[in-house]
C-alpha positions, -999 to +999 in steps of 0.1 A: +365-555-032+384-527-011+382-501-044+343-505-043+343-499-005+363-468-009+344-454-037+309-456-016+325-445+016+340-415+000+306-403-004+298-410+034+332-390+043+322-361+018+286-357+036+304-360+068+327-332+062+302-307+039+293-287+072+332-282+076+343-250+062+374-230+067+358-203+088+346-198+123+310-196+113+314-234+100+320-250+135+289-272+144+286-293+172+255-317+179+233-297+155+193-298+163+170-308+139+145-283+151+153-248+159+139-242+197+114-212+199+113-184+223+087-165+237+105-131+242+137-111+236+148-116+270+145-155+267+169-152+238+192-133+254+196-156+282+203-183+259+230-164+243+247-156+276+246-194+283+265-197+250+289-169+256+298-178+290+291-213+294+313-244+286+287-252+258+300-249+222+279-223+203+268-241+170+263-217+136+223-228+131+215-221+166+235-188+166+218-178+134+183-189+145+189-167+178+199-137+159+171-138+134+145-144+158+157-117+180+156-091+153+122-103+141+105-094+176+127-064+177+115-052+143+079-062+156+080-042+187+091-009+170+066-012+144+040-018+175+052+012+193+051+034+159+013+023+152+005+031+190+021+063+185+001+072+152-031+060+166-029+081+197-026+112+172+010+117+170+026+129+140+052+102+122+081+125+121+080+131+156+082+094+164+116+083+180+129+051+185+132+044+223+166+028+233+166-009+237+188-020+265+182-054+255+194-051+222+227-036+232+231-066+254+225-088+228+249-073+205+274-075+231+271-113+243+267-122+203+305-105+200+316-126+226+298-156+210+315-144+177+351-145+196+346-177+211+336-192+178+368-179+163+390-191+192+374-224+190+379-227+152+416-220+154+419-246+183+400-272+159+423-264+133+454-270+150+439-299+167+430-312+132+467-307+121+481-325+148+454-354+142+465-356+107+501-358+114+499-388+139+474-406+116+500-404+090+526-421+116+500-446+126+495-455+090+530-459+083+535-479+115+510-504+104+524-505+069+560-514+085+540-542+107+524-556+074+556-562+055+558-599+066+535-625+084+562-626+110+561-591+119+523-592+119+521-619+144+549-602+167+531-568+165+498-577+167+492-561+203+508-532+193+485-530+161+453-533+183+467-503+204+474-483+174+438-492+162+424-479+195+446-446+194+433-440+156+399-442+170+404-418+200+420-391+175+397-365+163+385-351+131+414-342+103+414-314+077+386-325+053+406-322+023+431-350+035+402-371+050+394-395+022+429-403+012+441-407+049+411-433+057+417-451+022+452-457+032+444-466+067+418-491+057+444-505+029+471-513+055+448-526+080+434-551+060+467-559+044+482-565+081+451-588+087+457-608+056+494-612+066+486-620+104+490-655+112+468-658+142+451-689+155+418-695+139+399-688+171+418-653+178+409-643+142+374-654+139+368-638+172+381-604+160+359-608+125+326-619+143+330-592+171+336-565+142+305-580+121+284-579+153+290-541+157+288-535+120+256-553+119+241-530+149+252-500+129+235-513+098+202-518+119+206-482+131+211-469+098+182-486+086+160-475+115+169-438+105+146-442+074+114-440+097+127-410+116+105-381+111+130-356+115+153-358+082+179-334+094+184-351+125+184-385+106+211-371+085+235-361+113+229-395+131+239-412+099+272-392+097+281-406+133+274-440+122+296-438+092+322-428+116+318-456+139+317-480+105+350-465+097+365-471+129+353-505+133+377-533+120+372-558+091+349-589+092+356-621+074+366-615+037+334-634+022+311-609+043+327-576+039+311-569+005+277-579+019+277-560+051+290-529+035+261-533+009+236-533+032+250-501+051+252-484+019+217-490+011+204-477+044+228-449+039+215-441+004+181-437+018+188-413+043+208-394+023+179-394-006+154-380+022+180-354+031+186-343-004+147-342-011+141-322+020+163-293+010+152-295-027+120-287-009+132-259+012+150-241-017+117-245-037+097-230-010+122-202-006+120-196-044+083-194-037+088-168-008+113-146-030+086-144-055+060-137-033+080-110-014+088-096-047+052-091-056+047-073-023+074-051-031+061-042-064+028-033-046+045-012-023+063+006-046+029+012-069+015+027-036+042+050-028+043+063-062+007+076-057+001+112-052-019+119-020-035+151-016-057+148+016-050+132+050-077+105+041-057+096+011-026+091+032-046+070+059-060+050+032-024+044+016-009+038+051-036+011+061-027-007+027+011-003+033+007-018+068-014-048+053+016-054+032+038-055+063+016-081+079+015-103+048+053-101+045+056-111+079+039-145+073+062-152+044+092-175+055+129-169+044+139-162+007+172-180-007+198-167+016+220-149-011+186-128-020+170-125+017+187-095+029+185-076-006+146-083-008+143-073+026+166-041+020+142-033-013+108-037+008+123-018+038+136+011+015+102+016-001+084+015+033+109+042+046+102+067+016+064+061+022+065+074+057+091+100+048+070+118+026+038+111+046+056+129+074+069+157+048+030+160+037+018+164+074+043+191+084+028+213+054-006+202+062-005+218+097-003+252+084-031+245+059-051+234+090-041+267+111-052+290+080-084+270+074-092+277+114-086+313+109-107+316+080-137+298+101-132+323+132-137+351+106-167+334+094-180+329+130-175+366+140-192+378+110-223+352+116-225+367+152-223+403+140-254+393+115-272+373+140-290+403+155-300+419+123-339+427+113-333+428+076-345+397+071-341+391+035-309+411+030-293+392+060-306+360+051-290+361+018-258+370+036-261+343+060-265+318+031-235+332+016-214+327+048-229+290+049-214+284+013-183+301+020-180+277+054-183+245+033-157+259+007-131+263+037-109+233+039-105+208+069-096+216+103-085+198+135-116+180+150-108+196+185-109+230+168-136+225+141-162+212+164-166+243+188-162+265+159-192+250+137-210+250+171-206+289+175-213+290+137-245+271+137-256+289+168-253+324+155-275+312+122-299+296+140-306+327+162-314+349+133-336+324+115-356+315+146-361+353+150-369+358+112-394+329+118-411+344+146-415+377+131-430+364+100-456+345+120-481+371+113-478+375+079-492+340+065-527+355+057-513+383+040-493+358+017-524+337+008-542+369-001-510+377-022-513+344-040-549+351-049-538+382-065-512+368-082-531+340-098-558+366-108-530+386-128-518+354-144-551+348-155-556+380-172-524+374-188-540+342-204-571+362-216-548+383-237-538+354-256-573+349-268-581+386-276-548+403-288-550+442-296-529+469-307-526+482-272-517+446-256-479+455-251-488+488-228-517+463-209-492+435-205-465+461-190-494+474-167-502+437-154-465+431-148-461+463-129-491+450-106-478+416-103-442+429-092-458+452-064-474+424-049-459+409-018-446+378-008-468+343-011-467+312+009-432+297+005-444+263-005-464+282-035-437+304-043-417+284-071-450+269-084-467+305-088-433+316-100-429+294-129-465+297-139-462+335-143-430+334-161-444+307-187-473+327-191-456+358-198-430+341-221-458+327-245-474+360-246-439+378-258-434+348-282-467+347-300-486+379-296-456+400-303-450+385-338-487+387-345-489+424-336-456+432-357-470+413-386-502+434-386-482+467-381-460+456-412-491+448-434-508+481-422-476+501-433-474+480-467-510+496-474-502+532-462-470+534-481-490+532-514-506+566-505-471+580-493-454+571-530-481+589-547-471+620-527-437+616-547-400+606-542-394+634-513-423+618-490-406+581-495-371+596-484-388+616-456-402+583-443-369+565-451-349+589-428-374+588-402-370+550-399-337+549-401-332+572-372-356+547-353-334+518-363-302+535-349-321+544-318-332+508-313-299+495-319-282+518-296-308+507-267-301+469-273-265+476-270-269+493-234-293+470-222-267+439-230-239+459-214-262+464-182-271+427-182-235+416-172-239+435-139-266+415-125-263+390-098-277+354-110-273+338-075-305+347-062-341+345-074-344+383-075-316+385-095-329+357-118-363+376-122-346+410-131-321+389-155-351+373-175-372+408-173-344+422-191-339+396-217-377+398-226-371+437-232-337+430-255-361+406-274-386+430-279-363+457-291-347+433-316-382+424-330-388+460-333-358+466-350-366+439-375-399+456-381-381+489-389-357+471-411-386+452-430-403+490-434-371+505-447-365+474-472-403+480-485-396+517-490-363+510-510-384+484-532-412+511-536-384+538-547-371+512-572-405+507-588-411+547-594-379+549-611 
């Protein structure tokens, strides 16, 4: 019976001593189930001061909780200060962490707590060794008292005194606790077995011990309903201590009362184990979430940002990840610091690169502001000009250059833009006022141009040999006509050039074909005059061929010097292209004539 009790109580003793380690950090007194929450760092500091200078023994869990909570608030304050600094227009590289007197005081008080716990640990270790030594002496005394029934009867009062002393002594080193208790219980029961008390006294002791152990069992059973699992576990350890310190019960009831207490203990221990398994599972999930956030932050930090808006977008995404990080609980203890260091490192690297970018970007902003000041000066210089067309083109060019200049600071860019816009508007308003009297003239010009377009269309119906000269005459007349209404400008321009292109495409081919047919008919009469006549005509055509070839080359070279950014420039290019095409067609006609002469010469031979 004693062996079965020893085996199960072994578990209770082991659980009781689990929290004890051979380090100052292992000291625990009256651990609380749920850590207290604090509203500010000052409240935390006040609590640490109480622990450092009061009589209360600082527990490991509370100290760790106070430290984690303090630095969580401290980090949040620093991030809030940096965010406010950036929102006020400050540069990240100029941000400086404000010295925190509260943090310095916290560190100093925590050092005192640490030293206090270290001293307490040494003191407890000394007390445990002294308790262990004394309990060995108590066991030896009880052992000697239980050698015979006579000695047991004579030593009963001394035995009760030793039992009370055993209860009053504190903890012993955990590595000796199980064996020490087993030996004590063994010789206590052996003493009672040898004791020859009268039946009333013996049964009174057994009954009193049974009442105590029954109450202990009832208290253990109620712990199954305790909502705070951790608190229930620590309360159970105290009940185990009381159970061990209570004397034996009647021999026939020992197994039953022990089994009852063991069953209640198993329920509490199982709930405690499940609770920490759930915590470990949650911590693993938190580690996975934090690892994912690290990977996202590393991906964002690897992106090349080329503009302030790029950096602003990435910064918002990084801050969003930081907020998400704060909502996640602790990771497993061995990985908690490592994963935080990983996340912190990628954040630090991101903001370092951002600060480096903006240091260089300031020089770019300054250079862009200087360019825009130059454009403002040029626009003001042109704003009083009366050369409407030339100045308008120049101002439009300046406006395009303005758009191509990169960004500047808002407080610098807006006044510059206002000056630039005012100069441009001043000129265009003056031009508009000056052109108020030319509307009727523009409508007359529109009518003239439409009349010329009608004449060009008529040419398509009745082509003649002199068509080319007539077309050139109409083109010259068209070009001599002034401006038309702005709304009609593009329409009449397109109609004119479409008609002209059709004439050059269709009629020029027809004229060349008739010229070639006429040449072929006249070639017979030239051939009848003899080979010299054909040779002379061929030489004449070759000179014409080379002349046309040279003209085409000249025109094509000149074509590269024209400006095609304005409609006037486009018009000249199109006119030049039509001339080149006509020369090429004429050169092809001359080539066909030379080929016909060569064929006629072969037939004469």
